[in-house]
Structures are given as structure tokens and as C-alpha cells.
C-alpha positions as CSV (number, residue, x, y, z in Angstrom):
1,M,-5.8,-5.2,18.4
2,N,-1.9,-3.1,19.7
3,L,-4.9,-1.6,22.5
4,S,-5.8,-5.4,23.2
5,G,-1.9,-6.7,23.7
6,G,-1.7,-8.1,20.3
7,H,2.2,-8.7,19.1
8,W,2.4,-6.6,16.2
9,V,4.1,-9.6,14.4
10,W,0.3,-11.5,14.3
11,S,-1.3,-9.0,13.0
12,A,0.1,-9.0,10.3
13,A,0.5,-12.6,9.4
14,L,-2.9,-13.3,10.2
15,R,-4.1,-11.0,7.4
16,F,-2.1,-12.5,4.5
17,I,-2.5,-16.4,5.7
18,F,-6.4,-14.9,6.1
19,M,-6.4,-13.6,3.2
20,A,-5.4,-16.6,1.0
21,P,-8.5,-19.0,0.9
22,P,-11.0,-16.6,0.5
23,L,-8.8,-15.3,-2.9
24,L,-8.4,-19.4,-4.0
25,L,-11.8,-20.0,-4.2
26,I,-12.8,-16.4,-6.5
27,V,-10.3,-17.3,-8.9
28,A,-11.8,-21.0,-8.7
29,V,-15.0,-19.5,-9.2
30,R,-13.3,-17.7,-11.9
31,G,-11.6,-20.0,-13.8
32,N,-8.4,-19.0,-13.5
33,L,-6.5,-20.9,-11.2
34,K,-4.1,-22.4,-13.8
35,E,-3.4,-19.6,-14.9
36,L,-1.7,-18.0,-12.6
37,F,-0.3,-21.6,-11.0
38,L,1.6,-21.9,-14.2
39,D,3.0,-18.4,-14.9
40,M,4.6,-18.8,-10.8
41,Y,5.7,-22.6,-11.9
42,K,7.8,-21.0,-14.6
43,R,9.6,-18.1,-12.2
44,P,8.5,-18.7,-8.6
45,L,12.0,-16.6,-8.3
46,V,10.1,-13.2,-9.1
47,W,7.0,-14.2,-7.6
48,V,8.6,-14.8,-4.1
49,G,10.9,-11.8,-4.8
50,W,8.5,-9.2,-5.8
51,S,5.3,-10.1,-3.5
52,T,8.1,-10.5,0.2
53,I,9.0,-6.9,-0.7
54,G,5.4,-5.6,-1.9
55,F,2.9,-7.7,0.8
56,G,5.9,-8.9,3.6
57,F,7.8,-6.1,4.3
58,F,5.2,-3.7,3.5
59,Y,2.6,-5.3,6.1
60,S,5.4,-6.1,8.7
61,L,6.8,-2.7,8.5
62,V,3.5,-0.8,9.0
63,C,2.0,-3.2,12.0
64,F,5.8,-3.0,13.5
65,S,5.5,1.5,12.8
66,S,1.6,1.0,14.6
67,A,2.8,-0.4,17.7
68,Y,5.1,3.4,18.6
69,G,2.2,5.7,17.3
70,P,-1.5,6.4,17.0
71,A,-3.4,5.7,13.8
72,W,-4.3,8.7,12.5
73,L,-0.3,9.1,12.6
74,V,0.5,6.4,11.1
75,A,-2.0,7.1,8.4
76,S,-1.2,10.2,7.7
77,A,3.2,9.3,7.8
78,W,2.3,6.2,5.0
79,Q,1.2,9.4,2.8
80,I,5.6,9.2,2.0
81,T,3.9,6.3,-0.5
82,I,2.1,8.7,-2.5
83,V,5.7,10.6,-3.0
84,A,7.5,7.3,-3.1
85,G,5.6,6.0,-6.1
86,S,6.6,8.8,-8.2
87,L,9.9,8.5,-7.4
88,L,10.0,5.2,-8.0
89,A,9.5,5.7,-12.4
90,P,13.2,4.9,-12.6
91,F,13.5,2.0,-12.2
92,F,10.5,1.0,-14.6
93,Y,10.2,0.7,-17.9
94,T,7.5,2.7,-21.1
95,T,7.2,0.9,-24.8
96,V,7.5,3.7,-27.2
97,R,6.7,2.9,-31.1
98,T,9.3,4.6,-33.9
99,Q,10.2,4.4,-36.8
100,A,13.1,1.4,-35.8
101,G,9.8,-0.7,-34.0
102,I,9.1,-1.1,-30.8
103,L,11.4,0.3,-27.9
104,K,11.6,0.5,-24.2
105,V,13.0,3.7,-22.6
106,R,13.1,4.5,-19.0
107,S,10.7,5.9,-17.2
108,F,10.8,9.7,-15.9
109,I,9.7,10.9,-13.0
110,P,6.6,12.9,-13.3
111,V,6.9,16.2,-12.1
112,R,3.5,17.9,-12.0
113,G,2.1,14.9,-10.4
114,L,5.5,14.7,-7.7
115,L,4.5,18.9,-7.3
116,I,0.8,17.7,-6.1
117,S,2.0,14.7,-4.0
118,L,4.6,17.2,-2.4
119,F,1.5,19.4,-1.7
120,I,0.1,16.3,0.2
121,L,3.0,15.8,1.7
122,A,2.9,19.3,3.4
123,G,-0.2,18.7,4.7
124,V,1.4,15.0,6.4
125,A,3.8,17.6,7.9
126,L,1.5,19.6,9.6
127,I,-0.5,17.0,11.2
128,Q,2.8,15.6,12.7
129,F,4.0,18.8,13.2
130,Q,2.4,19.1,17.1
131,Q,2.8,15.2,17.9
132,A,6.3,15.0,16.8
133,R,7.2,17.9,19.3
134,M,5.9,15.5,22.2
135,A,7.8,12.2,20.6
136,S,10.2,11.0,21.8
137,A,13.6,9.7,20.0
138,R,12.5,6.5,20.2
139,E,8.9,7.1,19.0
140,V,9.9,8.4,15.9
141,L,12.8,6.4,14.8
142,L,10.6,2.7,15.7
143,G,7.5,4.9,14.1
144,I,8.7,7.2,11.4
145,I,11.4,5.1,9.8
146,P,9.9,1.9,9.2
147,L,7.0,3.4,7.9
148,T,9.0,5.0,5.3
149,L,10.3,1.8,4.2
150,A,7.3,-0.1,3.7
151,A,6.3,3.5,1.7
152,F,8.9,2.3,-0.7
153,F,8.3,-1.3,-0.4
154,Y,4.5,-1.7,-1.6
155,P,4.2,0.7,-4.4
156,L,7.6,-1.0,-6.4
157,G,6.2,-4.4,-5.0
158,N,2.6,-3.8,-7.0
159,R,4.5,-2.3,-10.2
160,K,7.2,-4.6,-10.9
161,M,4.4,-7.3,-11.0
162,M,2.2,-5.1,-12.9
163,A,4.5,-5.2,-15.6
164,E,5.7,-9.2,-14.6
165,C,1.9,-10.0,-15.4
166,G,1.5,-7.1,-18.3
167,Q,-2.3,-8.7,-19.8
168,R,-1.8,-12.2,-18.8
169,L,-3.2,-12.1,-15.3
170,D,-6.0,-10.3,-14.0
171,T,-6.9,-8.6,-10.6
172,Y,-7.6,-11.4,-8.7
173,Q,-4.4,-14.0,-9.7
174,R,-2.3,-10.5,-9.3
175,V,-3.2,-10.3,-5.3
176,L,-3.8,-13.8,-4.8
177,G,-0.2,-14.7,-7.0
178,M,1.6,-12.5,-4.6
179,T,-0.4,-13.1,-1.4
180,L,0.6,-17.1,-2.1
181,A,4.2,-16.2,-3.3
182,S,4.8,-14.1,0.3
183,M,3.6,-17.2,2.3
184,P,7.1,-18.1,3.6
185,F,8.0,-14.8,4.0
186,W,4.8,-14.8,6.6
187,L,5.5,-18.4,8.0
188,L,8.9,-17.5,9.1
189,M,7.4,-14.6,11.2
190,S,4.8,-17.0,12.3
191,A,7.5,-18.7,14.3
192,Y,9.1,-15.6,15.3
193,G,5.6,-15.3,16.5
194,L,5.3,-18.0,18.6
195,I,8.5,-17.9,19.7
196,K,8.3,-13.8,21.1
197,A,4.7,-13.8,21.7
198,G,2.6,-17.3,22.1
199,V,0.2,-18.5,19.7
200,P,-2.4,-15.1,19.1
201,S,-5.1,-13.9,21.1
202,I,-8.8,-15.7,20.2
203,S,-9.5,-11.7,19.8
204,Q,-6.9,-10.7,17.6
205,T,-6.9,-13.4,15.7
206,V,-11.2,-12.2,14.9
207,Q,-9.9,-8.9,14.2
208,S,-7.0,-10.3,12.1
209,F,-9.7,-11.7,10.4
210,M,-11.8,-8.8,9.8
211,V,-9.0,-6.8,8.4
212,A,-8.1,-9.1,6.3
213,I,-11.5,-9.5,4.7
214,C,-12.2,-5.9,4.2
215,S,-8.3,-4.7,3.9
216,G,-7.3,-7.3,2.6
217,V,-9.5,-9.0,-0.3
218,I,-11.6,-6.3,-0.6
219,G,-9.8,-2.9,-0.1
220,T,-6.5,-4.8,-2.1
221,I,-8.5,-5.9,-4.7
222,L,-10.0,-2.6,-5.6
223,F,-6.6,-1.3,-5.5
224,F,-4.6,-3.1,-7.5
225,K,-7.5,-3.1,-10.2
226,A,-7.6,0.5,-10.1
227,T,-4.0,0.6,-10.8
228,D,-4.3,-2.2,-13.6
229,M,-6.9,0.2,-15.1
230,T,-4.4,3.0,-15.4
231,G,-2.5,1.1,-18.5
232,G,1.2,1.5,-16.2
233,N,0.6,5.9,-16.9
234,L,2.3,7.3,-14.4
235,H,-0.3,9.9,-14.1
236,R,-2.8,7.7,-13.4
237,L,-1.1,5.7,-10.9
238,A,0.2,8.9,-8.9
239,A,-3.4,9.6,-9.2
240,V,-4.8,6.8,-8.0
241,E,-1.9,6.1,-5.1
242,A,-3.4,9.4,-3.9
243,T,-6.3,8.3,-3.1
244,Q,-4.9,6.4,-0.2
245,S,-4.3,9.7,2.0
246,G,-8.1,9.5,2.5
247,E,-7.3,6.8,5.0
248,I,-6.3,9.5,7.2
249,V,-9.9,11.0,8.1
250,F,-11.5,7.7,8.6
251,S,-8.6,6.3,10.7
252,L,-8.7,9.8,12.8
253,I,-12.5,9.3,13.1
254,G,-12.4,6.1,14.4
255,E,-9.8,6.2,16.3
256,V,-11.1,9.7,18.2
257,L,-14.8,8.6,18.4
258,V,-14.1,4.6,18.8
259,L,-10.9,4.3,21.0
260,Q,-11.3,7.0,22.4
261,G,-7.8,8.5,21.2
262,V,-6.6,12.0,21.5
263,C,-8.3,14.5,19.6
264,P,-6.0,16.4,16.8
265,T,-4.9,20.0,17.1
266,L,-6.2,23.0,14.5
267,W,-2.9,22.1,12.8
268,S,-3.6,18.7,12.0
269,F,-7.3,19.7,10.8
270,A,-5.4,22.1,8.5
271,G,-2.7,19.1,7.5
272,M,-5.2,17.4,6.9
273,L,-7.2,19.7,4.8
274,L,-4.5,19.9,2.6
275,I,-4.0,16.9,1.3
276,M,-7.5,16.4,0.7
277,L,-6.9,19.5,-1.6
278,G,-4.2,18.1,-3.1
279,M,-5.7,14.7,-4.1
280,A,-8.0,17.0,-6.1
281,F,-5.6,18.4,-7.7
282,H,-4.2,14.6,-8.4
283,G,-7.6,14.2,-10.2
284,Y,-7.8,17.4,-11.6
285,A,-4.3,17.4,-13.5
286,V,-5.3,13.8,-14.6
287,Y,-8.9,14.8,-16.1
288,G,-7.2,17.8,-17.6
289,R,-4.7,15.2,-19.1
290,Q,-7.3,13.0,-20.5
291,N,-9.4,15.5,-22.5
292,S,-6.2,17.3,-24.3
293,D,-5.5,13.6,-25.0
294,I,-8.9,12.9,-26.7
295,S,-9.1,17.3,-28.4
296,G,-5.3,16.7,-29.9
């Protein structure tokens, strides 16, 4: 969409506007719309606030960054979210059973998961090294810094809504609720898009619809379902969030083979290897922890 001249505002807004109808249909067929709407009616500020952060701020900044760098670079820089998820742990509480009753205890940063995530970030640094040498200060400022903020907004909004929804709402309801609750933000962005760039082209509209279905509906539901299955366990959450690093490989293949982009250097390939090894370490750490819990 960037190569064809589509404005980043429409790339962001149209994705979530197109996500709403199919998600509404899915939740309606499952017979769960009433519970969702009642919950949103009772707590509108919670829904709008965290959804705007987790969906609105996150994706608008990602699309803004994508206008200033190749897809594989944006995908690699996005992996900061793996560390961001671990660093956000103190903002959440876990339930602990004691003799005095059930207490809420502030979560600690999972050190093992954070160290493995830093291993992944080392791979990200290698990927960016060659590109950073050629990038201007403007490209770094407008490309990397907004993406760093987005990397914190996404897990923050997702985890906060996980905690708020608890067991009352399922994954489909949560994704639909966050999509609808973020709509005021996207309508404002759409108004800005009309003023700044006019109406989106047919090509950008069609591509945005494809992104909405593949990444927005299918991808988000699968990812949110995986985070729900962790039960709030910070080590498992870190492992699930680390799987996002796989997108670097797919972005690279797509950009080089389909869009005739610049092929990364050997340093970049070494960085991708470190990222994939880090993903494997995360999986092994969670597997080992589960086995120790079972044997204990």
C-alpha cells in the first residue's frame, strides 16, 4: 500500500473499520453479543481507554513507521514488544492463596523470560545494524521511535483487557469489543485522512480489506486466544509474545521476492538466526517449567 501511494492513515483506519462486520457476525452466530454489549455499557471508559491504547495508538504508530522503512526493518524493530511485555509486568497483579485468604500481589518481571527476550533483541540489533548506518536521523526518528511506543501500547492494552474481562468474555468477544471501543479513535483518524489525503484509492481499500481479514480477524483472534490460554502466567505470555518474531522471516521473503526489495546482508541473516533461536529457548523454558510443575 505504501508503494502504491496509499496514505498511512487509511492503512490504519480501514483495517479496523473492515474488522468490525465479520467479528460482529462471528460473535452473533455464537450467541454472545448480549453479554459483550452489557459489559461495554457498564464500563465504557475501561473499554474505550484500553482499546484505544491497545488497538488505536498501537496500529496507527505501526502504519506511520512503515512509511519510513522497508517491511523487514519495521518487522524487526517491532520485536521490542517482546521485551516490553516483560517490562510491563509490575503494572499487573496476580492472585495468591494464603492462610489469610486470597491476596492480590504485584507481578515481578520474569527474569529468565526477559533474558531470553534480550537474546532475541540482539538479533534485532544485528538486522538493523547495516540499515541504521545508511539511515538518516529523520528516518530513525520517524521510523523507530513511534514503533518503540507501539511495542509497549499493544501488550499493555491487550493484557489490561485480559485482566478486565477475566472469564466473563471469550476471545471473540474481547477482540470485537476492543475493535468497537476503538472506533471513535478510528473515525477521528478517518476524518484526518480525508482532510490530509482525500478518499482512499480502490487498490488501498481492497488491500486494507485483505489485511483486516487475514491479520485483523484471523491473526488477532489466534494471538489473543493464545494469550488467553496462558492463564495470565507471565512466563507463558512471554513465550507467546515471542512467536511474533517469526514475522521477520515472512516479511523478508515477501519484500524481496514479491516487491523486489533490497536483500539483507549476512549480518541481517545472522540476526534472524538469533531471533529464531530465542523463540526456541522461550518454548523450551516454558516446556521445562510445565514439566517441573507436574513433577512437583
